[in-house]
C-alpha positions as CSV (number, residue, x, y, z in Angstrom):
1,M,43.3,13.4,-1.2
2,R,42.4,10.5,1.2
3,S,40.3,13.0,3.3
4,L,38.4,14.1,0.2
5,I,37.6,10.4,-0.8
6,L,36.6,9.5,2.8
7,A,34.4,12.6,3.1
8,S,32.8,11.8,-0.3
9,F,32.2,8.2,0.8
10,I,30.5,9.3,4.0
11,V,28.2,11.7,2.2
12,L,27.3,9.0,-0.3
13,V,26.5,6.4,2.4
14,F,24.4,9.0,4.3
15,F,22.6,10.0,1.1
16,V,21.8,6.3,0.2
17,Q,20.6,5.5,3.7
18,T,18.3,8.5,4.0
19,H,16.9,8.1,0.5
20,A,16.5,4.3,0.4
21,E,13.1,2.9,-0.2
22,Q,11.5,1.0,2.6
23,L,8.8,-1.6,1.9
24,V,5.8,-0.6,4.0
25,F,3.0,-2.9,2.6
26,N,3.0,-5.9,0.2
27,A,-0.3,-7.6,0.0
28,I,-2.1,-10.0,-2.3
29,P,-5.8,-9.4,-3.3
30,L,-8.3,-12.3,-3.3
31,T,-11.3,-10.5,-4.8
32,R,-11.8,-7.8,-7.4
33,V,-15.0,-5.7,-8.0
34,T,-15.3,-3.5,-11.0
35,S,-18.1,-1.0,-11.2
36,S,-19.6,1.5,-13.5
37,A,-22.9,3.3,-13.9
38,D,-24.1,0.3,-16.0
39,S,-22.9,-2.7,-14.1
40,T,-21.0,-4.2,-11.2
41,A,-19.0,-7.5,-11.3
42,R,-17.3,-9.4,-8.5
43,E,-14.7,-12.0,-9.2
44,S,-12.3,-14.2,-7.2
45,L,-8.7,-13.9,-8.5
46,S,-6.5,-16.8,-9.5
47,E,-3.1,-17.1,-7.9
48,S,-1.4,-15.6,-10.9
49,E,-3.9,-12.7,-11.0
50,S,-3.5,-12.1,-7.3
51,Y,0.3,-11.7,-7.8
52,E,-0.2,-9.5,-10.9
53,Y,-2.6,-7.1,-9.0
54,R,-0.8,-7.1,-5.6
55,V,-0.5,-3.7,-3.9
56,L,2.9,-2.3,-2.8
57,I,3.4,0.8,-0.7
58,T,6.9,2.0,-0.2
59,K,8.4,4.9,1.9
60,E,11.2,7.1,0.7
61,G,12.3,9.6,3.3
62,N,9.0,10.9,4.7
63,N,7.0,10.2,1.5
64,Y,4.8,7.2,1.0
65,L,4.5,5.9,-2.6
66,W,2.0,3.7,-4.3
67,A,4.6,1.6,-6.0
68,T,2.2,-0.5,-8.0
69,R,0.4,2.6,-9.3
70,E,3.0,4.8,-11.0
71,N,4.7,5.6,-7.7
72,R,2.0,8.1,-6.9
73,Y,2.5,10.1,-3.7
74,L,0.2,9.0,-0.8
75,L,-1.0,10.9,2.2
76,H,-1.0,8.7,5.3
77,T,-3.5,9.2,8.1
78,I,-4.8,7.0,10.9
79,S,-8.4,6.7,12.0
80,G,-9.1,4.3,14.8
81,V,-8.1,0.8,13.7
82,F,-7.5,1.9,10.1
83,H,-4.5,3.3,8.2
84,L,-5.5,5.3,5.1
85,F,-3.2,6.0,2.2
86,I,-4.8,8.5,-0.1
87,D,-3.7,9.5,-3.6
88,S,-3.9,13.3,-3.5
89,R,-4.5,13.4,-7.3
90,G,-7.8,11.6,-6.8
91,G,-6.8,8.2,-8.2
92,G,-7.9,6.2,-5.2
93,Y,-6.8,5.0,-1.7
94,I,-5.7,2.0,0.3
95,K,-7.4,1.3,3.6
96,I,-5.7,-1.1,6.0
97,L,-7.3,-2.6,9.0
98,D,-5.1,-3.7,11.9
99,S,-7.2,-6.4,13.6
100,D,-5.0,-6.4,16.7
101,L,-6.5,-3.0,17.6
102,L,-10.0,-4.5,17.6
103,P,-11.5,-6.0,20.8
104,K,-10.9,-9.7,20.8
105,S,-14.6,-10.4,20.4
106,L,-14.6,-8.6,17.0
107,R,-11.5,-10.2,15.5
108,D,-11.8,-12.6,12.7
109,Q,-9.5,-15.6,12.2
110,G,-6.7,-15.1,9.7
111,P,-4.1,-12.5,8.9
112,R,-3.6,-9.5,11.1
113,Y,-3.9,-7.0,8.3
114,R,-6.8,-6.8,5.9
115,Y,-7.1,-4.2,3.2
116,M,-9.1,-2.7,0.4
117,E,-7.5,-0.9,-2.5
118,H,-9.9,1.4,-4.4
119,M,-9.1,3.1,-7.7
120,T,-11.2,5.3,-9.9
121,M,-11.0,4.8,-13.6
122,H,-12.9,7.5,-15.5
123,L,-16.4,7.4,-13.9
124,G,-16.0,3.7,-12.8
125,S,-14.0,2.0,-10.1
126,I,-12.0,-1.1,-9.3
127,T,-11.7,-2.3,-5.8
128,Y,-9.5,-5.2,-4.5
129,W,-9.8,-6.9,-1.1
130,G,-7.1,-9.0,0.4
131,A,-4.8,-9.5,3.4
132,A,-1.2,-9.4,4.6
133,E,0.8,-10.6,7.6
134,R,3.2,-7.6,7.7
135,F,2.7,-3.9,7.7
136,E,5.5,-1.4,8.7
137,P,4.3,2.2,8.5
């Protein structure tokens, strides 16, 4: 009986460890642009709005999830200094710049990671711009 309980416990611990969510990216937007065929509007976000519209990417096993957008699955690819996380259903993408990969002469002051989160809404779009200190792909 003890062997069965011990084996069950080991399987459970292994399952939890291999299926635990890992936080990959947690960033706060500073600016939002909404756009449609008729108009485009840019606005700076308040502190409470920034928190409300933050972007979260998590990783579960080998899958990346857009945690703040219905846990949609994301395809991850790297292109030069950019990490791209793309919603395969066409809902949008997150583009993260790692400024440490730029030549020093091209680096801006501020956080290492800058990002844009672009989402389509019908035939319009919403784009957020912001920054983060941590990113763990």
